[in-house]
C-alpha positions in Angstrom: 78.5 183.1 23.9 76.7 184.3 20.8 79.0 184.0 17.7 78.4 185.5 14.3 80.4 185.4 11.1 81.9 188.9 10.7 85.2 188.7 8.8 87.1 186.2 6.7 90.8 186.8 6.1 92.3 185.7 2.7 96.0 185.0 2.0 97.6 183.7 -1.2 99.6 180.4 -1.1 101.7 181.6 -4.1 105.4 181.5 -3.6 105.3 179.6 -0.3 104.4 176.0 -1.2 106.9 173.4 0.1 109.4 176.0 1.4 109.6 175.3 5.2 112.9 177.2 5.3 111.0 180.4 4.4 110.7 182.8 7.3 107.1 184.0 7.8 106.7 187.6 6.6 102.9 187.7 6.0 101.0 189.8 8.6 99.6 187.5 11.3 102.2 184.8 10.8 104.5 185.9 13.6 103.9 186.9 17.2 104.6 190.6 16.7 102.0 191.0 14.0 99.3 188.7 15.5 95.7 189.1 14.5 93.7 191.1 17.1 90.7 188.9 17.9 87.4 189.2 19.7 85.2 186.7 21.4 82.1 187.4 19.3 83.5 186.6 15.8 84.6 183.8 13.6 88.1 184.1 12.1 88.5 182.2 8.9 91.7 181.2 7.0 91.0 179.8 3.5 94.7 179.2 2.8 97.9 179.5 4.9 101.3 180.6 3.4 103.9 177.9 3.8 106.7 179.1 6.2 108.3 178.6 9.5 109.7 181.0 12.2 111.2 179.2 15.1 110.9 176.3 17.5 108.4 176.5 20.3 109.1 175.3 23.9 106.4 172.8 24.8 106.7 171.7 28.5 106.9 167.9 28.7 107.3 167.6 24.9 110.2 167.9 22.5 114.0 167.5 23.1 114.4 164.1 24.7 110.7 163.5 24.4 110.7 163.7 20.6 111.5 166.1 17.8 111.5 169.8 18.4 108.2 171.7 17.9 107.9 174.6 15.5 105.3 177.1 14.4 105.1 175.7 10.9 102.6 177.4 8.6 101.3 179.4 11.5 98.8 182.1 12.2 99.0 184.0 15.5 96.0 185.6 17.4 96.2 188.2 20.1 93.5 189.1 22.7 93.0 190.6 26.1 91.0 189.1 29.0 88.4 191.6 30.2 86.5 189.2 32.6 88.4 186.4 34.3 87.3 182.8 33.8 87.7 179.8 31.5 88.3 180.1 27.7 86.7 177.8 25.3 87.4 177.8 21.6 87.1 175.6 18.5 89.4 175.2 15.4 87.3 173.6 12.6 89.4 172.5 9.5 87.7 173.2 6.2 88.8 169.6 5.4 88.2 167.4 8.4 91.2 165.3 7.3 93.5 168.1 8.3 95.4 168.2 11.6 95.9 171.5 13.3 98.0 172.1 16.4 97.8 175.0 18.8 99.3 176.6 21.9 98.4 179.5 24.2 100.8 181.9 25.8 100.4 184.6 28.4 102.6 187.6 27.3 101.4 190.1 30.0 104.3 192.5 30.7 106.5 191.0 28.0 108.0 193.7 25.8 108.9 191.4 22.9 106.2 188.9 21.8 109.0 186.8 20.2 109.9 185.7 23.7 107.4 182.9 23.2 110.1 181.1 21.3 112.6 181.1 24.2 110.6 181.5 27.5 108.8 178.3 28.6 107.1 180.2 31.5 104.8 182.0 29.1 103.2 178.6 28.2 99.5 178.3 29.3 98.0 175.3 27.5 98.2 173.5 24.1 97.5 170.5 22.1 99.9 168.9 19.5 97.9 165.7 18.9 98.7 164.1 15.5 95.0 163.2 15.0 93.0 165.0 12.4 89.7 166.8 12.8 88.3 169.4 15.2 90.5 170.6 18.0 90.5 173.3 20.7 89.8 173.8 24.4 86.7 172.4 26.1 85.4 171.5 29.5 86.0 167.8 28.9 89.5 168.2 27.4 92.8 166.8 28.6 94.2 168.4 31.8 97.8 167.9 30.4 99.7 169.0 27.3 99.1 166.5 24.5 102.4 165.9 22.7 102.8 165.1 19.0 101.5 161.6 18.2 101.0 159.1 15.4 97.8 160.1 13.5 96.6 156.5 13.7 96.7 156.6 17.5 93.6 158.8 17.6 95.0 160.8 20.6 92.5 163.4 22.1 92.5 166.7 20.2 90.9 168.8 22.9 92.6 170.3 26.0 90.9 171.5 29.1 89.8 175.2 29.0 92.5 177.4 30.5 91.6 179.9 33.2 92.4 183.5 32.0 93.2 186.4 34.3 91.6 189.7 33.9 93.8 192.3 32.3 96.3 189.7 30.9 97.3 189.6 27.3 97.4 186.3 25.4 98.8 184.9 22.1 97.2 181.9 20.5 99.3 180.0 17.9 97.5 177.8 15.3 100.0 175.6 13.3 99.8 173.0 10.6 102.7 170.6 9.7 101.7 169.6 6.2 102.4 171.6 3.0 98.8 171.3 1.8 95.9 172.4 3.8 92.3 173.6 3.3 92.3 176.3 5.9 90.1 176.5 9.0 87.8 178.7 11.1 88.5 179.8 14.7 85.6 180.6 17.0 85.3 181.3 20.8 82.6 180.1 23.1 81.7 177.8 26.0 83.8 179.4 28.7 83.1 182.0 31.4 85.9 184.4 30.4 85.3 187.4 28.2 87.8 188.5 25.6 85.4 191.1 24.2 86.3 194.7 25.0 83.3 196.3 26.7 84.4 199.8 25.5 82.5 200.9 22.5 84.5 202.5 19.7 84.5 206.3 19.4 86.6 209.4 18.7 88.9 210.6 21.5 90.7 213.8 20.4 91.7 215.9 17.4 94.9 217.9 16.8 95.8 219.9 13.7 99.3 220.0 12.2 101.3 223.2 12.4 100.2 224.3 9.0 96.6 223.1 9.5 96.9 221.0 6.3 96.6 217.8 8.2 94.3 216.7 11.1 95.5 214.0 13.5 92.6 212.0 15.0 93.1 209.9 18.1 90.6 207.0 18.6 89.6 205.7 22.0 90.8 202.2 21.2 92.4 200.1 18.4 90.3 199.8 15.3 90.6 197.8 12.1 92.9 199.4 9.5 90.8 197.6 6.8 87.6 199.6 7.9 89.2 203.0 7.1 88.4 204.4 3.7 91.6 205.7 2.2 89.8 208.6 0.6 88.8 210.0 4.0 85.1 209.6 3.3 84.5 208.2 6.8 84.8 211.9 8.0 83.3 215.2 7.3 84.4 218.6 8.6 82.4 221.8 9.2 82.6 224.6 8.5 83.8 223.3 5.2 86.6 225.7 4.4 88.5 222.7 3.0 87.7 219.1 2.1 89.1 215.9 3.4 91.0 214.2 0.5 92.6 211.2 2.2 93.0 209.2 5.4 96.0 207.2 6.6 96.0 204.8 9.6 99.2 205.3 11.6 101.0 201.9 11.8 98.7 200.1 9.4 101.5 199.2 7.1 102.8 196.6 9.5 99.7 195.8 11.6 96.0 195.1 11.5 94.7 197.9 13.7 95.4 201.4 14.8 94.3 204.1 17.3 95.7 207.1 15.4 94.7 208.5 12.0 95.9 211.3 9.8 93.3 213.2 7.6 94.7 215.1 4.7 93.0 218.4 3.8 92.6 219.9 0.3 94.1 223.1 1.7 95.2 224.5 5.1 92.4 225.3 7.4 92.1 229.0 8.5 91.8 229.8 12.2 88.3 228.9 13.4 86.2 226.5 15.5 85.7 223.2 13.7 83.9 219.8 14.1 85.0 216.4 12.8 81.9 214.1 12.3 81.8 210.4 11.6 79.8 209.1 8.6 79.6 206.0 6.4 82.5 206.1 4.0 82.6 204.9 0.4 83.3 201.4 1.8 79.8 201.3 3.4 80.8 201.6 7.0 82.4 203.9 9.6 85.5 202.7 11.5 85.1 199.2 13.1 86.8 197.9 16.2 88.1 194.3 16.4 84.6 193.1 17.3 83.3 194.7 14.1 81.4 197.3 16.1 81.4 200.6 14.3 81.6 204.2 15.6 78.0 205.4 15.3 77.3 207.7 12.4 77.0 211.3 13.6 79.5 211.0 16.5 81.7 214.1 16.4 84.4 216.0 18.2 85.2 219.7 18.1 88.7 221.3 17.8 90.1 224.7 17.3 92.6 226.1 14.7 94.3 229.0 16.4 96.6 231.6 14.8 100.2 230.3 14.8 101.6 231.7 18.0 104.4 230.7 20.4 103.5 228.0 22.9 103.4 229.4 26.4 104.3 227.7 29.7 101.0 225.9 30.4 101.1 224.1 33.7 103.2 222.2 36.3 102.4 218.5 37.0 101.5 218.1 40.7 104.5 217.0 42.6 105.0 215.0 45.8 106.8 215.9 49.0 110.3 217.4 48.9 110.4 217.7 45.1 113.7 217.2 43.4 112.4 218.1 39.9 109.5 220.1 38.3 107.6 218.8 35.3 106.4 221.5 32.9 103.5 220.6 30.5 103.0 222.3 27.1 100.0 222.2 24.8 102.2 221.6 21.8 105.3 219.4 21.5 108.6 221.1 22.2 111.7 220.3 20.0 114.0 218.4 22.3 117.1 220.0 20.7 115.9 223.5 21.8 116.1 222.5 25.5 119.4 223.5 27.1 120.5 220.3 28.9 122.2 222.3 31.6 118.8 223.7 32.6 119.8 227.3 31.9 116.4 227.9 30.2 114.9 228.1 33.7 115.3 230.0 36.9 113.6 229.0 40.2 113.2 231.6 42.9 111.2 231.7 46.2 111.2 231.2 49.9 114.5 229.4 49.9 117.4 229.3 47.4 116.9 226.7 44.6 119.3 225.9 41.8 118.5 224.2 38.5 121.1 221.7 37.3 119.6 220.2 34.2 116.5 219.8 32.0 115.3 217.2 29.6 112.2 216.1 27.7 110.4 212.8 27.4 111.5 212.7 23.8 109.8 210.7 21.0 110.9 211.5 17.5 112.9 214.4 19.0 109.7 216.0 20.4 108.1 216.1 23.9 105.1 217.9 25.4 106.8 217.9 28.9 110.1 219.2 30.2 111.6 217.8 33.4 113.6 220.5 35.3 116.0 218.9 37.7 116.9 220.7 40.9 120.2 220.6 42.8 118.3 219.2 45.9 114.9 218.7 47.3 112.7 221.6 48.5 111.9 220.5 52.1 110.3 223.6 53.5 106.9 225.2 53.1 107.0 228.2 50.8 106.0 230.0 47.6 108.1 229.7 44.5 108.1 230.5 40.8 109.8 229.1 37.7 110.8 231.5 35.0 111.7 230.9 31.4 114.8 232.7 30.1 117.2 232.3 27.2 119.6 229.5 28.0 123.2 228.9 27.1 122.1 227.7 23.7 120.9 231.2 22.9 117.1 230.6 22.9 114.3 229.7 25.3 112.3 226.6 24.0 110.9 226.1 20.5 107.7 224.3 19.7 107.0 221.7 17.0 105.8 224.6 14.7 109.1 226.4 15.1 107.8 229.1 17.4 110.0 230.2 20.3 108.3 230.8 23.6 109.0 234.4 24.8 111.3 234.7 27.8 109.9 235.9 31.0 107.0 233.4 31.2 106.3 232.5 34.8 104.5 229.7 36.7 103.9 229.9 40.4 103.9 226.9 42.8 103.9 226.2 46.5 105.6 223.5 48.5 104.8 221.9 51.9 107.0 221.2 54.9 108.4 217.8 55.4 107.0 216.1 58.5 108.3 213.8 61.2 106.3 211.0 62.8 108.6 210.9 65.9 106.4 210.6 69.0 106.8 210.5 72.8 105.1 208.1 75.2 104.5 207.5 78.9 103.9 204.1 80.5 101.5 203.5 83.4 102.0 200.1 84.9 99.6 198.0 87.0 99.3 194.3 88.0 96.9 193.3 85.2 96.7 196.1 82.6 99.5 198.4 81.5 98.5 201.6 79.6 100.8 203.6 77.3 99.9 207.1 76.4 101.4 208.3 73.0 101.8 211.9 71.9 102.6 213.6 68.5 103.4 217.3 68.4 101.5 218.0 65.1 104.2 220.3 63.7 104.6 221.3 60.1 100.9 221.1 59.4 100.3 217.5 60.2 96.6 216.8 60.0 96.5 213.0 59.6 97.6 210.4 62.1 97.4 206.6 62.0 98.6 204.7 65.0 99.1 200.9 65.0 99.3 200.0 68.7 100.6 196.4 68.5 97.6 194.0 69.3 95.8 196.9 71.1 94.3 198.2 67.8 94.6 201.4 65.8 93.7 205.0 66.2 93.5 208.2 64.0 93.7 210.6 66.9 96.7 212.9 67.4 97.2 211.5 70.9 95.8 208.3 72.2 96.2 205.5 74.8 97.0 201.8 74.3 96.1 199.1 76.8 98.0 195.9 77.3 96.9 192.8 79.3 100.2 191.0 78.5 103.6 192.5 79.2 107.0 192.5 77.4 108.2 194.1 74.2 105.4 196.0 72.3 105.7 197.7 68.9 104.0 201.0 68.2 103.9 202.5 64.7 102.8 206.0 63.7 102.3 207.3 60.2 101.5 211.0 59.7 100.8 213.3 56.8 100.0 216.9 56.1 98.3 216.1 52.8 101.5 216.2 50.8 104.4 215.0 52.9 104.3 211.9 55.1 106.5 209.9 57.5 106.4 206.8 59.5 108.2 205.9 62.8 108.2 202.6 64.7 109.2 202.3 68.3 109.6 199.2 70.5 108.4 199.7 74.1 109.4 197.4 77.0 106.6 196.8 79.5 109.0 195.2 82.0 106.5 194.5 84.8 105.9 190.9 83.7 105.4 188.7 86.8 105.2 185.0 86.4 105.6 182.3 89.1 107.0 179.0 87.8 109.1 176.2 89.3 110.2 172.6 88.7 110.5 169.9 91.3 110.5 166.1 91.6 107.0 164.9 90.7 107.7 161.4 92.0 109.9 160.7 95.1 111.2 157.4 96.2 111.4 156.9 100.0 115.1 157.5 100.1 115.0 160.7 97.9 114.7 164.4 98.8 112.8 166.9 96.8 114.8 169.7 95.1 113.4 172.9 93.6 114.3 174.9 90.5 112.8 178.4 90.4 111.8 179.6 86.9 109.9 182.7 87.9 110.3 185.8 85.9 109.8 189.5 86.8 111.1 192.2 89.1 110.5 189.9 92.1 111.0 191.2 95.7 109.5 188.3 97.7 109.0 184.5 97.5 106.5 182.5 99.5 106.8 178.7 99.4 104.3 176.3 100.8 105.9 172.8 100.8 102.5 171.0 101.3 103.2 169.5 104.7 103.0 172.5 106.9 106.6 173.7 106.1 107.3 176.9 104.3 110.2 179.0 102.9 110.8 182.6 101.8 114.1 181.8 100.0 114.3 182.2 96.3 115.2 178.4 96.1 114.3 176.3 99.2 116.9 173.8 100.4 116.3 170.1 99.4 113.5 168.7 101.5 112.9 165.1 102.7 109.3 164.1 103.0 108.3 161.3 105.6 108.0 157.7 104.4 104.5 156.3 104.9 102.9 152.9 104.3 100.9 154.4 101.5 101.6 156.8 98.6 100.9 160.4 99.4 100.6 163.5 97.2 101.8 166.9 98.4 100.8 170.1 96.6 103.7 172.6 96.5 102.8 176.3 95.9 105.0 179.3 95.1 103.7 182.9 95.4 105.9 185.7 94.0 105.5 189.4 94.6 107.1 192.4 92.8 107.8 196.0 93.8 104.4 197.2 92.7 102.7 194.8 95.1 101.5 192.4 92.4 101.3 188.6 93.1 101.4 185.5 91.0 101.0 181.8 92.0 102.3 178.5 90.6 101.8 175.0 92.0 103.1 171.4 91.4 102.3 168.1 92.9 104.9 165.7 94.4 103.9 162.0 94.8 105.9 160.3 97.6 106.0 156.5 97.0 106.0 153.8 99.6 108.5 151.8 97.7 110.8 151.9 94.7 112.0 148.3 94.9 111.7 146.8 91.4 110.1 143.3 91.4 108.2 141.0 89.0 105.2 139.1 90.5 105.4 135.3 90.7 101.9 134.9 89.5 99.0 137.0 88.0 95.3 136.4 87.2 94.2 138.2 84.0 90.5 137.7 84.7 89.4 141.3 84.6 88.5 141.6 88.3 90.8 144.5 88.8 93.2 142.6 91.1 96.6 141.4 89.8 95.4 141.4 86.2 98.7 142.3 84.6 102.3 141.2 84.6 105.0 143.9 84.7 108.0 145.1 86.7 106.4 147.1 89.5 108.0 150.2 91.0 110.4 150.6 88.1 110.6 154.4 88.6 114.4 154.5 88.6 114.9 152.0 85.8 116.4 153.6 82.7 116.8 151.9 79.3 114.5 149.2 80.5 113.6 146.0 78.5 111.0 143.5 79.8 110.2 140.3 77.8 107.9 137.3 78.5 108.4 133.8 76.9 106.1 130.8 76.8 107.2 127.2 77.5 108.1 126.8 73.8 110.6 129.7 74.0 108.4 132.0 71.9 108.4 135.7 73.0 104.8 136.6 73.8 105.4 140.1 75.1 108.1 142.8 75.0 108.2 146.4 76.1 110.7 149.2 76.9 108.1 151.1 79.0 107.5 149.6 82.4 104.0 151.0 82.7 102.9 149.0 79.7 101.7 145.7 81.1 101.1 142.2 79.7 97.4 141.2 80.0 98.0 137.5 79.2 97.0 137.7 75.5 98.6 137.7 72.1 96.8 139.8 69.5 93.8 139.7 71.8 93.8 135.9 72.1 94.0 134.7 75.8 97.1 132.5 76.5 97.0 129.2 78.3 97.4 128.8 82.0 100.9 127.8 82.9 104.5 129.0 83.7 106.0 131.8 81.7 109.6 132.9 81.8 110.5 136.6 81.9 113.7 138.6 81.5 114.3 142.1 82.8 117.3 144.4 82.2 117.7 148.1 83.1 120.2 150.7 84.3 119.8 151.9 87.9 119.4 155.7 87.8 121.2 156.3 91.1 124.2 153.9 90.7 124.4 153.8 86.9 124.8 150.0 87.2 123.3 147.7 84.5 121.0 145.1 86.0 119.9 141.8 84.4 117.2 139.6 86.0 115.4 136.4 85.0 112.5 134.6 86.5 109.2 132.8 86.0 105.6 133.7 86.6 102.5 131.5 86.7 99.5 132.7 84.6 96.3 131.6 86.4 92.9 131.7 84.7 
């Protein structure tokens, strides 16, 4: 970022030295009068009045972490972020032996800048190191708040550059604890954020006073009060029927910048067309913005001085659907005390009866350029109407800022639109794999815009459309409609109740003495069930009777299938396997050979299908437990931590609860490990 020395601000130390109890009254020394700053300039303080406002919340510092923090001998700086990014800045003491502290606040949306004293959430970043020398925000700075410290500790004086958000407003406090200080310069650079307003300074509008003896100039942005020549020499007027004798910045008595000026004329201007033109004043410049960019010489703006006449009804602010009020706009401000609060200055007539119940202005200094006329209820039908100005119960119509009463009988015409309804109808077409839903809107009351949200089926802007669904159940359809003025939204939930799903549970493992049972979990409007029990037997019952499969000398797997059918002739199928065991007798082998040949390589309780809460342990001849499990399918491979154990006799214990009888069983025996 290019930086250039533009302005240095000077303040006297007289009357403040050593008086910390003195509240700061110098402009710039409290949050509400902060210096407006720009990213392209240096800001220099040669001396700082000695004073203190209040304590500052510093997250992680102060209170139990040390003494309270305060904005002693402060200056405050205010800026707006125009491009988001990181902010780098540097505070350079004129005497490098001085210690300056700083803290940054985000005051976006805060009505009172003094909230920085009480609201910790406004904190962004800061550095209160007691070390002297340069300080600020840099890419290599601390990522945490640096609390106050002993100067001899040489604590880091730089914090990491904060990330600014576009459009947010910030306050930067620079503070100094000691009574004596040499001042400092503040400069910005090194980050990616921009705090320089891209808008170039210019004139925006001109308005004469009622007697045309003063001209009020509106600027397009805040500009430095100090750049305005008090004798008005920054401006010229043509034709020159009067000369400009002075210029006053509105609000400059308690601030550094302004966007409104008052030019004082040598005599009232007669009715005519005029031009105000910018020129270099007696101070050698035109008006400067806070980046020290000036309004170009020769920029001008025309205006008209009209004969002093009453202010007519000018226009109505566009209103939305079903208006409950009408806002009248006037070219001149209206005196608020001339508006009858009961609304009797106005009569509304038209396609339907309308009553006025009150009227009020958006009053500032007892004047307003708009009047809000409040109706007894919303106008909900399409029609043509007019609002007419009459003398109210206060004995007059309305009176403008120049004391001119608007003649009664003035009329403005307006039209309203019908309210609309997004209510719609639908028709469902069901099939086995895809359901379609046709939706219809009647288009009444001038509706010309439709937006359908058809659940996961997508969207449409047609008046009538069709949605397709490959899954069934509850679907949500939303319609928003508009006629260009009025709008409405309706949401309906539609049940596609032809879901068909075959599902069942059964015994996946059967001991020789067990029978298979079936639990039917199928859903849908089912009319028929077709069971294939896997061994040539079948059933058309919703739930087949328990079924006993033959016991063989080998394990056998049977595949069970269920086919369901609904009233529309749609089908769905589910299947499960049943393994019929040849034995469920629980036993532990008397020997095993963990040699990896795939035969008898493991020791475990075989066939423990019906053993609940099982515990199986193996011990060596020294009584040490070498294996333990609560899962019978986890087997001992004859090793401990991967190390093969010696050939020999091992003792095992087995305990479990028999699932059929509920009886707790305890067994003990021995097994030979053979290598």
